[in-house]
Jmol script that loads the backbone (N, CA, C; Angstrom):
load data "model"
ATOM      1  N   MET A   1      45.476  22.132 111.827  1.00  0.00           N
ATOM      2  CA  MET A   1      45.227  21.424 110.543  1.00  0.00           C
ATOM      3  C   MET A   1      45.937  22.390 109.915  1.00  0.00           C
ATOM      4  N   THR A   2      46.433  22.537 108.844  1.00  0.00           N
ATOM      5  CA  THR A   2      47.304  23.345 108.577  1.00  0.00           C
ATOM      6  C   THR A   2      47.125  22.920 107.248  1.00  0.00           C
ATOM      7  N   GLY A   3      47.046  24.609 106.499  1.00  0.00           N
ATOM      8  CA  GLY A   3      46.995  24.773 105.112  1.00  0.00           C
ATOM      9  C   GLY A   3      47.305  22.957 104.174  1.00  0.00           C
ATOM     10  N   PRO A   4      48.349  22.575 103.912  1.00  0.00           N
ATOM     11  CA  PRO A   4      48.654  21.092 103.524  1.00  0.00           C
ATOM     12  C   PRO A   4      48.523  19.785 104.073  1.00  0.00           C
ATOM     13  N   GLU A   5      48.673  20.525 104.932  1.00  0.00           N
ATOM     14  CA  GLU A   5      47.348  19.617 105.770  1.00  0.00           C
ATOM     15  C   GLU A   5      45.667  18.304 105.577  1.00  0.00           C
ATOM     16  N   VAL A   6      45.237  19.280 104.796  1.00  0.00           N
ATOM     17  CA  VAL A   6      44.025  20.407 104.044  1.00  0.00           C
ATOM     18  C   VAL A   6      44.137  19.816 103.292  1.00  0.00           C
ATOM     19  N   LEU A   7      45.038  19.972 102.611  1.00  0.00           N
ATOM     20  CA  LEU A   7      45.217  19.610  99.916  1.00  0.00           C
ATOM     21  C   LEU A   7      45.517  18.630 100.140  1.00  0.00           C
ATOM     22  N   ASP A   8      46.462  17.759 101.703  1.00  0.00           N
ATOM     23  CA  ASP A   8      46.578  16.684 101.589  1.00  0.00           C
ATOM     24  C   ASP A   8      45.878  15.333 101.830  1.00  0.00           C
ATOM     25  N   VAL A   9      44.296  15.719 102.471  1.00  0.00           N
ATOM     26  CA  VAL A   9      43.903  15.216 102.805  1.00  0.00           C
ATOM     27  C   VAL A   9      42.667  15.026 101.768  1.00  0.00           C
ATOM     28  N   ALA A  10      42.345  16.342 101.289  1.00  0.00           N
ATOM     29  CA  ALA A  10      41.402  16.552  99.698  1.00  0.00           C
ATOM     30  C   ALA A  10      41.699  15.151  99.119  1.00  0.00           C
ATOM     31  N   ARG A  11      42.990  15.733  98.499  1.00  0.00           N
ATOM     32  CA  ARG A  11      43.757  14.869  97.115  1.00  0.00           C
ATOM     33  C   ARG A  11      43.453  13.566  98.104  1.00  0.00           C
ATOM     34  N   GLU A  12      43.597  13.162  99.562  1.00  0.00           N
ATOM     35  CA  GLU A  12      43.921  11.389  99.108  1.00  0.00           C
ATOM     36  C   GLU A  12      41.552  11.181  99.788  1.00  0.00           C
ATOM     37  N   GLY A  13      41.512  11.855  99.505  1.00  0.00           N
ATOM     38  CA  GLY A  13      40.021  11.766  99.664  1.00  0.00           C
ATOM     39  C   GLY A  13      39.450  11.695  98.089  1.00  0.00           C
ATOM     40  N   ILE A  14      39.984  11.986  97.357  1.00  0.00           N
ATOM     41  CA  ILE A  14      39.932  13.100  95.755  1.00  0.00           C
ATOM     42  C   ILE A  14      39.983  11.070  94.795  1.00  0.00           C
ATOM     43  N   VAL A  15      41.225  10.609  95.881  1.00  0.00           N
ATOM     44  CA  VAL A  15      41.643   8.740  94.950  1.00  0.00           C
ATOM     45  C   VAL A  15      41.141   8.811  95.246  1.00  0.00           C
ATOM     46  N   THR A  16      39.921   7.960  96.849  1.00  0.00           N
ATOM     47  CA  THR A  16      39.863   7.625  96.892  1.00  0.00           C
ATOM     48  C   THR A  16      38.216   6.843  96.554  1.00  0.00           C
ATOM     49  N   LEU A  17      37.542   8.204  96.019  1.00  0.00           N
ATOM     50  CA  LEU A  17      36.801   8.103  95.539  1.00  0.00           C
ATOM     51  C   LEU A  17      36.732   7.868  94.384  1.00  0.00           C
ATOM     52  N   VAL A  18      37.809   7.844  93.155  1.00  0.00           N
ATOM     53  CA  VAL A  18      37.885   7.434  92.293  1.00  0.00           C
ATOM     54  C   VAL A  18      38.266   5.657  92.064  1.00  0.00           C
ATOM     55  N   LEU A  19      38.601   5.999  92.992  1.00  0.00           N
ATOM     56  CA  LEU A  19      39.341   4.552  93.368  1.00  0.00           C
ATOM     57  C   LEU A  19      37.842   3.622  93.275  1.00  0.00           C
ATOM     58  N   ALA A  20      37.104   4.072  94.937  1.00  0.00           N
ATOM     59  CA  ALA A  20      35.710   3.201  94.708  1.00  0.00           C
ATOM     60  C   ALA A  20      35.065   3.303  92.999  1.00  0.00           C
ATOM     61  N   ALA A  21      34.788   4.845  93.127  1.00  0.00           N
ATOM     62  CA  ALA A  21      33.509   4.584  92.108  1.00  0.00           C
ATOM     63  C   ALA A  21      33.893   4.690  90.688  1.00  0.00           C
ATOM     64  N   GLY A  22      35.867   3.870  90.331  1.00  0.00           N
ATOM     65  CA  GLY A  22      36.123   3.931  88.250  1.00  0.00           C
ATOM     66  C   GLY A  22      35.053   2.984  88.676  1.00  0.00           C
ATOM     67  N   PRO A  23      35.545   1.493  89.019  1.00  0.00           N
ATOM     68  CA  PRO A  23      34.701   0.147  88.236  1.00  0.00           C
ATOM     69  C   PRO A  23      33.597   0.795  88.003  1.00  0.00           C
ATOM     70  N   VAL A  24      32.400   0.817  88.897  1.00  0.00           N
ATOM     71  CA  VAL A  24      30.547   1.445  89.022  1.00  0.00           C
ATOM     72  C   VAL A  24      30.928   2.283  87.351  1.00  0.00           C
ATOM     73  N   MET A  25      32.203   2.903  87.584  1.00  0.00           N
ATOM     74  CA  MET A  25      31.554   4.111  86.426  1.00  0.00           C
ATOM     75  C   MET A  25      32.033   4.422  84.598  1.00  0.00           C
ATOM     76  N   VAL A  26      33.092   2.809  85.171  1.00  0.00           N
ATOM     77  CA  VAL A  26      33.477   2.049  83.585  1.00  0.00           C
ATOM     78  C   VAL A  26      32.803   1.044  83.140  1.00  0.00           C
ATOM     79  N   VAL A  27      32.675   0.887  83.755  1.00  0.00           N
ATOM     80  CA  VAL A  27      31.434  -0.679  83.956  1.00  0.00           C
ATOM     81  C   VAL A  27      30.416   0.118  82.272  1.00  0.00           C
ATOM     82  N   GLY A  28      29.414   1.647  82.913  1.00  0.00           N
ATOM     83  CA  GLY A  28      28.368   2.078  82.366  1.00  0.00           C
ATOM     84  C   GLY A  28      29.204   2.351  81.646  1.00  0.00           C
ATOM     85  N   LEU A  29      30.251   3.027  81.000  1.00  0.00           N
ATOM     86  CA  LEU A  29      30.759   3.581  79.988  1.00  0.00           C
ATOM     87  C   LEU A  29      30.569   2.863  78.667  1.00  0.00           C
ATOM     88  N   VAL A  30      31.754   2.363  79.493  1.00  0.00           N
ATOM     89  CA  VAL A  30      30.965   0.878  78.446  1.00  0.00           C
ATOM     90  C   VAL A  30      29.551  -0.128  78.360  1.00  0.00           C
ATOM     91  N   VAL A  31      29.071   0.049  78.869  1.00  0.00           N
ATOM     92  CA  VAL A  31      28.090  -1.034  78.412  1.00  0.00           C
ATOM     93  C   VAL A  31      26.446   0.434  77.824  1.00  0.00           C
ATOM     94  N   GLY A  32      27.346   1.422  78.239  1.00  0.00           N
ATOM     95  CA  GLY A  32      26.348   2.709  76.869  1.00  0.00           C
ATOM     96  C   GLY A  32      27.192   3.058  75.910  1.00  0.00           C
ATOM     97  N   VAL A  33      28.598   2.712  76.072  1.00  0.00           N
ATOM     98  CA  VAL A  33      28.218   2.442  74.546  1.00  0.00           C
ATOM     99  C   VAL A  33      28.287   1.833  73.879  1.00  0.00           C
ATOM    100  N   ILE A  34      28.811   0.239  74.624  1.00  0.00           N
ATOM    101  CA  ILE A  34      28.382  -0.488  74.313  1.00  0.00           C
ATOM    102  C   ILE A  34      26.811  -0.780  73.469  1.00  0.00           C
ATOM    103  N   ILE A  35      26.311  -0.544  73.928  1.00  0.00           N
ATOM    104  CA  ILE A  35      24.628  -0.691  73.184  1.00  0.00           C
ATOM    105  C   ILE A  35      23.665   0.355  72.813  1.00  0.00           C
ATOM    106  N   GLY A  36      25.180   2.253  72.531  1.00  0.00           N
ATOM    107  CA  GLY A  36      25.370   3.072  72.005  1.00  0.00           C
ATOM    108  C   GLY A  36      25.630   2.310  69.792  1.00  0.00           C
ATOM    109  N   LEU A  37      26.245   1.776  70.622  1.00  0.00           N
ATOM    110  CA  LEU A  37      27.113   1.532  69.171  1.00  0.00           C
ATOM    111  C   LEU A  37      25.687  -0.523  68.453  1.00  0.00           C
ATOM    112  N   LEU A  38      25.193  -0.788  69.189  1.00  0.00           N
ATOM    113  CA  LEU A  38      24.378  -1.859  68.767  1.00  0.00           C
ATOM    114  C   LEU A  38      23.132  -1.103  68.038  1.00  0.00           C
ATOM    115  N   GLN A  39      23.146   0.924  69.070  1.00  0.00           N
ATOM    116  CA  GLN A  39      21.955   1.105  68.087  1.00  0.00           C
ATOM    117  C   GLN A  39      22.125   1.329  67.034  1.00  0.00           C
ATOM    118  N   ALA A  40      23.547   1.543  66.762  1.00  0.00           N
ATOM    119  CA  ALA A  40      24.188   3.358  65.161  1.00  0.00           C
ATOM    120  C   ALA A  40      24.314   1.785  63.565  1.00  0.00           C
ATOM    121  N   VAL A  41      24.025   0.221  64.681  1.00  0.00           N
ATOM    122  CA  VAL A  41      23.973  -0.769  63.734  1.00  0.00           C
ATOM    123  C   VAL A  41      22.835  -1.070  63.518  1.00  0.00           C
ATOM    124  N   THR A  42      22.025  -1.693  64.412  1.00  0.00           N
ATOM    125  CA  THR A  42      20.388  -1.896  64.151  1.00  0.00           C
ATOM    126  C   THR A  42      19.638  -0.606  63.460  1.00  0.00           C
ATOM    127  N   GLN A  43      19.999   0.178  63.675  1.00  0.00           N
ATOM    128  CA  GLN A  43      19.046   1.043  63.714  1.00  0.00           C
ATOM    129  C   GLN A  43      18.006   1.552  64.644  1.00  0.00           C
ATOM    130  N   ILE A  44      18.058   1.063  65.442  1.00  0.00           N
ATOM    131  CA  ILE A  44      16.876   0.733  66.562  1.00  0.00           C
ATOM    132  C   ILE A  44      17.532   1.827  67.629  1.00  0.00           C
ATOM    133  N   GLN A  45      16.017   2.889  67.533  1.00  0.00           N
ATOM    134  CA  GLN A  45      16.387   4.099  68.485  1.00  0.00           C
ATOM    135  C   GLN A  45      15.178   4.666  69.243  1.00  0.00           C
ATOM    136  N   GLU A  46      15.392   3.355  70.220  1.00  0.00           N
ATOM    137  CA  GLU A  46      14.291   3.639  71.475  1.00  0.00           C
ATOM    138  C   GLU A  46      15.557   3.948  72.739  1.00  0.00           C
ATOM    139  N   ALA A  47      15.325   4.988  72.949  1.00  0.00           N
ATOM    140  CA  ALA A  47      15.750   5.244  74.058  1.00  0.00           C
ATOM    141  C   ALA A  47      15.953   5.164  75.647  1.00  0.00           C
ATOM    142  N   THR A  48      15.245   3.975  75.679  1.00  0.00           N
ATOM    143  CA  THR A  48      14.478   3.318  77.224  1.00  0.00           C
ATOM    144  C   THR A  48      15.384   1.659  77.117  1.00  0.00           C
ATOM    145  N   LEU A  49      16.243   1.248  75.809  1.00  0.00           N
ATOM    146  CA  LEU A  49      17.019   0.321  75.288  1.00  0.00           C
ATOM    147  C   LEU A  49      18.230   0.135  76.594  1.00  0.00           C
ATOM    148  N   VAL A  50      18.305   2.155  76.782  1.00  0.00           N
ATOM    149  CA  VAL A  50      19.911   1.776  77.359  1.00  0.00           C
ATOM    150  C   VAL A  50      20.108   1.159  79.276  1.00  0.00           C
ATOM    151  N   TYR A  51      18.613   1.790  78.778  1.00  0.00           N
ATOM    152  CA  TYR A  51      18.349   1.871  80.787  1.00  0.00           C
ATOM    153  C   TYR A  51      18.798   0.252  81.249  1.00  0.00           C
ATOM    154  N   VAL A  52      17.742  -0.744  80.894  1.00  0.00           N
ATOM    155  CA  VAL A  52      17.793  -2.104  81.614  1.00  0.00           C
ATOM    156  C   VAL A  52      19.207  -2.873  82.026  1.00  0.00           C
ATOM    157  N   PRO A  53      20.192  -3.016  80.483  1.00  0.00           N
ATOM    158  CA  PRO A  53      21.166  -3.075  80.407  1.00  0.00           C
ATOM    159  C   PRO A  53      22.233  -1.995  81.187  1.00  0.00           C
ATOM    160  N   LYS A  54      22.396  -1.716  81.371  1.00  0.00           N
ATOM    161  CA  LYS A  54      23.105  -0.454  82.168  1.00  0.00           C
ATOM    162  C   LYS A  54      23.090  -0.098  83.682  1.00  0.00           C
ATOM    163  N   ILE A  55      21.728  -1.125  84.157  1.00  0.00           N
ATOM    164  CA  ILE A  55      20.939  -0.788  85.270  1.00  0.00           C
ATOM    165  C   ILE A  55      21.575  -1.570  85.542  1.00  0.00           C
ATOM    166  N   LEU A  56      21.619  -3.460  85.137  1.00  0.00           N
ATOM    167  CA  LEU A  56      21.020  -4.750  85.733  1.00  0.00           C
ATOM    168  C   LEU A  56      23.209  -4.619  86.133  1.00  0.00           C
ATOM    169  N   ALA A  57      24.329  -4.261  84.801  1.00  0.00           N
ATOM    170  CA  ALA A  57      25.569  -3.955  85.257  1.00  0.00           C
ATOM    171  C   ALA A  57      26.347  -3.837  86.421  1.00  0.00           C
ATOM    172  N   ILE A  58      25.224  -2.447  86.197  1.00  0.00           N
ATOM    173  CA  ILE A  58      25.755  -1.535  87.121  1.00  0.00           C
ATOM    174  C   ILE A  58      25.730  -3.017  88.476  1.00  0.00           C
ATOM    175  N   PHE A  59      24.390  -3.007  88.745  1.00  0.00           N
ATOM    176  CA  PHE A  59      24.013  -2.830  89.963  1.00  0.00           C
ATOM    177  C   PHE A  59      25.116  -4.630  90.375  1.00  0.00           C
ATOM    178  N   ALA A  60      25.906  -5.483  89.207  1.00  0.00           N
ATOM    179  CA  ALA A  60      26.417  -7.097  89.134  1.00  0.00           C
ATOM    180  C   ALA A  60      27.959  -6.120  89.741  1.00  0.00           C
ATOM    181  N   THR A  61      28.143  -5.406  88.735  1.00  0.00           N
ATOM    182  CA  THR A  61      29.373  -4.510  89.195  1.00  0.00           C
ATOM    183  C   THR A  61      29.583  -4.111  90.694  1.00  0.00           C
ATOM    184  N   MET A  62      28.837  -3.649  91.018  1.00  0.00           N
ATOM    185  CA  MET A  62      28.995  -2.943  92.657  1.00  0.00           C
ATOM    186  C   MET A  62      28.207  -5.103  94.032  1.00  0.00           C
ATOM    187  N   LEU A  63      27.552  -5.892  93.250  1.00  0.00           N
ATOM    188  CA  LEU A  63      27.989  -6.497  93.724  1.00  0.00           C
ATOM    189  C   LEU A  63      29.633  -7.165  94.573  1.00  0.00           C
ATOM    190  N   ILE A  64      29.357  -7.318  92.893  1.00  0.00           N
ATOM    191  CA  ILE A  64      31.473  -7.991  91.616  1.00  0.00           C
ATOM    192  C   ILE A  64      32.380  -6.973  93.877  1.00  0.00           C
ATOM    193  N   ALA A  65      32.350  -5.731  93.641  1.00  0.00           N
ATOM    194  CA  ALA A  65      33.040  -4.826  92.940  1.00  0.00           C
ATOM    195  C   ALA A  65      32.910  -4.158  95.052  1.00  0.00           C
ATOM    196  N   PHE A  66      32.355  -5.160  95.635  1.00  0.00           N
ATOM    197  CA  PHE A  66      31.911  -3.882  96.706  1.00  0.00           C
ATOM    198  C   PHE A  66      32.436  -3.855  98.232  1.00  0.00           C
ATOM    199  N   PRO A  67      33.209  -5.647  97.914  1.00  0.00           N
ATOM    200  CA  PRO A  67      34.355  -5.295  98.866  1.00  0.00           C
ATOM    201  C   PRO A  67      35.842  -4.911  98.664  1.00  0.00           C
ATOM    202  N   PHE A  68      35.384  -4.382  97.706  1.00  0.00           N
ATOM    203  CA  PHE A  68      37.072  -3.564  96.805  1.00  0.00           C
ATOM    204  C   PHE A  68      37.054  -2.288  97.505  1.00  0.00           C
ATOM    205  N   MET A  69      35.093  -1.010  96.745  1.00  0.00           N
ATOM    206  CA  MET A  69      35.107  -0.288  97.413  1.00  0.00           C
ATOM    207  C   MET A  69      35.058   0.180  99.410  1.00  0.00           C
ATOM    208  N   GLY A  70      34.321  -1.813  99.754  1.00  0.00           N
ATOM    209  CA  GLY A  70      34.166  -1.364 101.086  1.00  0.00           C
ATOM    210  C   GLY A  70      35.235  -0.639 102.203  1.00  0.00           C
ATOM    211  N   SER A  71      36.613  -1.471 101.645  1.00  0.00           N
ATOM    212  CA  SER A  71      37.311  -1.921 101.599  1.00  0.00           C
ATOM    213  C   SER A  71      38.576   0.302 102.160  1.00  0.00           C
ATOM    214  N   GLN A  72      38.414   0.215 100.462  1.00  0.00           N
ATOM    215  CA  GLN A  72      39.162   2.057 100.133  1.00  0.00           C
ATOM    216  C   GLN A  72      38.788   2.860 101.329  1.00  0.00           C
ATOM    217  N   LEU A  73      37.372   2.154 100.717  1.00  0.00           N
ATOM    218  CA  LEU A  73      35.511   3.838 102.518  1.00  0.00           C
ATOM    219  C   LEU A  73      36.227   3.382 103.711  1.00  0.00           C
ATOM    220  N   SER A  74      36.979   2.023 103.924  1.00  0.00           N
ATOM    221  CA  SER A  74      36.945   2.042 105.463  1.00  0.00           C
ATOM    222  C   SER A  74      38.356   2.133 105.497  1.00  0.00           C
ATOM    223  N   GLY A  75      39.536   1.965 105.384  1.00  0.00           N
ATOM    224  CA  GLY A  75      40.336   2.522 105.174  1.00  0.00           C
ATOM    225  C   GLY A  75      40.959   4.143 105.034  1.00  0.00           C
ATOM    226  N   PHE A  76      39.888   5.523 103.798  1.00  0.00           N
ATOM    227  CA  PHE A  76      40.056   5.738 104.347  1.00  0.00           C
ATOM    228  C   PHE A  76      40.108   6.692 105.811  1.00  0.00           C
ATOM    229  N   TRP A  77      38.431   6.135 105.857  1.00  0.00           N
ATOM    230  CA  TRP A  77      38.089   7.015 107.321  1.00  0.00           C
ATOM    231  C   TRP A  77      39.025   6.149 108.111  1.00  0.00           C
ATOM    232  N   ALA A  78      39.574   5.186 108.185  1.00  0.00           N
ATOM    233  CA  ALA A  78      40.234   5.280 109.154  1.00  0.00           C
ATOM    234  C   ALA A  78      41.704   6.337 109.055  1.00  0.00           C
ATOM    235  N   ARG A  79      42.720   6.837 108.035  1.00  0.00           N
ATOM    236  CA  ARG A  79      43.931   7.144 108.504  1.00  0.00           C
ATOM    237  C   ARG A  79      42.528   8.499 108.606  1.00  0.00           C
ATOM    238  N   ILE A  80      41.618   8.471 108.300  1.00  0.00           N
ATOM    239  CA  ILE A  80      41.143  10.684 109.430  1.00  0.00           C
ATOM    240  C   ILE A  80      41.342  10.031 110.757  1.00  0.00           C
ATOM    241  N   ILE A  81      40.827   8.523 110.838  1.00  0.00           N
ATOM    242  CA  ILE A  81      40.649   8.934 112.427  1.00  0.00           C
ATOM    243  C   ILE A  81      42.032   9.147 112.880  1.00  0.00           C
ATOM    244  N   VAL A  82      43.131   8.379 112.573  1.00  0.00           N
ATOM    245  CA  VAL A  82      43.848   8.239 113.305  1.00  0.00           C
ATOM    246  C   VAL A  82      44.720   9.718 112.307  1.00  0.00           C
ATOM    247  N   ARG A  83      44.556  11.041 111.616  1.00  0.00           N
ATOM    248  CA  ARG A  83      44.580  12.659 111.566  1.00  0.00           C
ATOM    249  C   ARG A  83      44.252  12.942 113.051  1.00  0.00           C
ATOM    250  N   ILE A  84      42.784  12.408 113.161  1.00  0.00           N
ATOM    251  CA  ILE A  84      41.713  13.267 114.231  1.00  0.00           C
ATOM    252  C   ILE A  84      42.168  13.026 116.050  1.00  0.00           C
ATOM    253  N   ALA A  85      43.012  11.889 116.531  1.00  0.00           N
ATOM    254  CA  ALA A  85      43.153  10.992 117.313  1.00  0.00           C
ATOM    255  C   ALA A  85      44.665  12.198 117.457  1.00  0.00           C
ATOM    256  N   ALA A  86      45.620  12.131 116.158  1.00  0.00           N
ATOM    257  CA  ALA A  86      47.263  12.347 116.614  1.00  0.00           C
ATOM    258  C   ALA A  86      46.355  14.251 116.745  1.00  0.00           C
ATOM    259  N   GLU A  87      45.486  14.936 116.303  1.00  0.00           N
ATOM    260  CA  GLU A  87      45.437  16.393 117.049  1.00  0.00           C
ATOM    261  C   GLU A  87      45.246  16.540 117.878  1.00  0.00           C
TER     262      GLU A  87
END
end "model"
wireframe off; spacefill off
backbone 0.3
color backbone group
């Protein structure tokens, strides 16, 4: 495998990682910001208040986005296996 091929596989892996993890990370960020704003507005400074809604939102997002995430990852590995078999 040449240098450009390695870089191509690495780039494809990073893109796949961002696509697979993106929905969960965005939901975690949005829920965290909303809870932070709610805490700032109501002046409730409870540190544990952030964790339960964020965990529930991330879990629900994983259940909803799992088919998409799985197809992205399986497609990536199928392309990697084809590259390995071609050499």
